[in-house]
N, C-alpha and C positions, 0 to 999 in steps of 0.2 A: 729424922731418920728415914721416914717413908719418902720424903721429898728427895733425899740423897739417893736412895735406891731407884726412884723413878727417873731422876735426872742422869744418873751415872750408870745404873745397872743395865738399862736397855742398850745404850751405845756400846758398852763392853760386850754384851751378849751378841749384838749385831756384828761387831767387828770379829768376834771369835767365829761366828757362823759363816761370815764372808771368807775368812781365812781358810776354814775347813773346805768350803765350796771351791775356792780357787785351787787349793791343793789337790782336791779330787779331780777337777777338770784337767789340771796339768798332767796328772798321771794317766788319765784317759787319752789325752792328746799325744803323749809320748808313745803310748801303745799303738795308736792310729798311725803315727808317723813311722814307727818301726815296721808295721805291716806294709805301709805304702812304699817304704824304701825297699823292702824285700820284693814287692811286685815290680818295681821299676828295674831292679837288678835282674830279675828273671826275664823281663821283657827285653832288656838290653842284650842278654845272652842269646835269646831267640832271634832277635834282629841281626845280630852278628852272624849267626849260623845261616840265616836266610841270605844275607849279603854274600857270604862265602860261597854258598851254593849257586847263587846267580852269577857271581864272578867266574866260577869254574865253568859254568855253561857258556858264558860269553867268550871265554878264552878258547874254547874248542870250536 
């Protein structure tokens, strides 16, 4: 019985721990990507406004 727990128990515990860790990192990564997407969208809006402003000045 002890041999069975030693041979099977640790791999099961390790697999559960790795699954939990991957799930945690996946949630953190999604949060990072959401924030990064928001920053890129805001930068795009600002760049468009700058472009419009420069275009108006060049037309005059």
